[in-house]
C-alpha positions in Angstrom: 18.9 42.1 -62.6 18.9 45.9 -61.8 16.9 48.1 -59.7 14.5 50.3 -60.7 13.0 53.1 -58.8 9.0 53.2 -58.5 8.3 55.7 -56.9 9.5 58.7 -54.1 7.6 59.6 -50.9 7.9 61.3 -48.0 5.7 61.0 -44.8 7.4 64.2 -44.0 6.0 66.3 -47.5 2.8 65.7 -48.9 4.2 67.1 -52.4 7.6 66.5 -52.5 7.6 68.3 -56.6 6.6 71.0 -55.4 7.9 71.1 -52.0 10.0 74.4 -50.8 12.3 74.2 -47.6 11.0 76.3 -44.8 14.4 77.5 -43.4 18.2 77.4 -44.3 18.6 74.1 -42.9 16.2 71.4 -43.8 16.6 67.4 -43.5 13.0 65.5 -45.0 13.1 61.6 -44.8 12.5 60.5 -48.1 11.0 56.6 -49.0 12.4 55.4 -52.2 10.4 53.0 -53.4 12.4 50.0 -55.6 11.9 47.3 -57.8 13.7 44.5 -60.3 13.7 46.2 -63.6 11.3 44.7 -65.7 9.2 42.7 -63.0 7.0 43.1 -60.1 7.7 43.8 -56.6 9.0 46.5 -54.7 10.8 47.5 -51.5 11.1 50.6 -49.5 14.5 52.2 -48.6 14.2 55.2 -46.2 17.0 58.1 -46.8 17.5 61.3 -45.4 17.4 63.7 -47.5 19.3 67.0 -46.2 21.5 70.2 -46.4 24.5 70.6 -45.2 23.7 73.4 -43.0 21.6 71.4 -41.4 24.4 68.2 -41.2 26.4 70.9 -39.5 24.0 71.5 -36.5 23.9 68.0 -36.2 27.3 67.4 -36.2 27.8 71.0 -33.6 25.4 69.5 -31.1 26.2 65.4 -30.9 29.8 66.1 -32.0 29.9 63.3 -34.8 27.2 62.1 -36.7 27.4 59.2 -39.5 26.9 59.9 -42.7 25.1 56.0 -43.8 21.4 56.9 -45.3 21.7 60.5 -45.9 21.0 62.2 -49.1 23.2 65.9 -48.4 22.4 68.5 -51.8 23.5 72.0 -51.5 20.0 72.9 -52.7 16.7 71.3 -52.7 15.4 70.1 -56.5 13.4 67.9 -57.0 14.5 66.4 -60.8 17.9 65.9 -59.0 17.2 64.1 -56.4 15.1 62.1 -58.7 17.4 61.2 -61.5 20.7 61.0 -59.0 18.8 58.1 -57.6 17.5 56.7 -60.9 21.1 56.5 -62.0 22.2 54.8 -58.2 19.3 52.7 -58.8 20.9 51.7 -61.7 24.2 51.4 -61.4 22.4 48.0 -58.7 23.1 45.3 -60.6 23.2 41.7 -59.0 22.3 38.1 -60.1 19.6 38.3 -57.7 17.1 40.7 -55.8 18.6 39.8 -52.5 22.8 41.5 -54.4 20.9 44.0 -56.2 18.9 45.1 -53.0 22.2 45.4 -50.6 23.3 47.4 -52.9 20.7 49.8 -53.2 20.5 49.9 -49.2 24.2 51.5 -49.7 21.4 54.5 -50.1 19.2 54.2 -48.0 17.7 52.2 -44.8 16.3 48.9 -46.5 12.7 47.6 -45.0 14.6 44.5 -44.7 18.0 45.2 -43.7 19.3 42.8 -40.6 16.1 40.9 -41.4 17.2 36.8 -40.8 14.1 34.7 -42.1 
C-alpha cells in the first residue's frame, strides 16, 4: 500500500497556487489530504510551510524551536511544494493504511495521531 496526494489546501490562504507571501518571512498552515493509492478514503495531515527567515525569527524569540511538521522552503513555489509532497507520499508504503499514515505523519500532524480507539 502507498500514500497518494488527494489535495492541498490552507485555512490561511484561499488560493494556494496564486498566493504570494506578503513579507520576507512567512509561515502558513497547509493541510495535506492523503489516502491510499487506488482505494477510497482520505485523511488530513497538517504541516507549517515556512521559510528560513520565519524559522530564524521563531528561534530568536523562543530560543529554541522544534522542526517537527515544518516544511521549509527558500521561496514559495506552489508546483515545487506540491511535487515535493507528492513524491514524499509516494515513498510512504506499508502493509496497512495505519503503517503508511504513520510515515506520512512524519511530514505533517496526522488528524489521528495519538488516537487510541
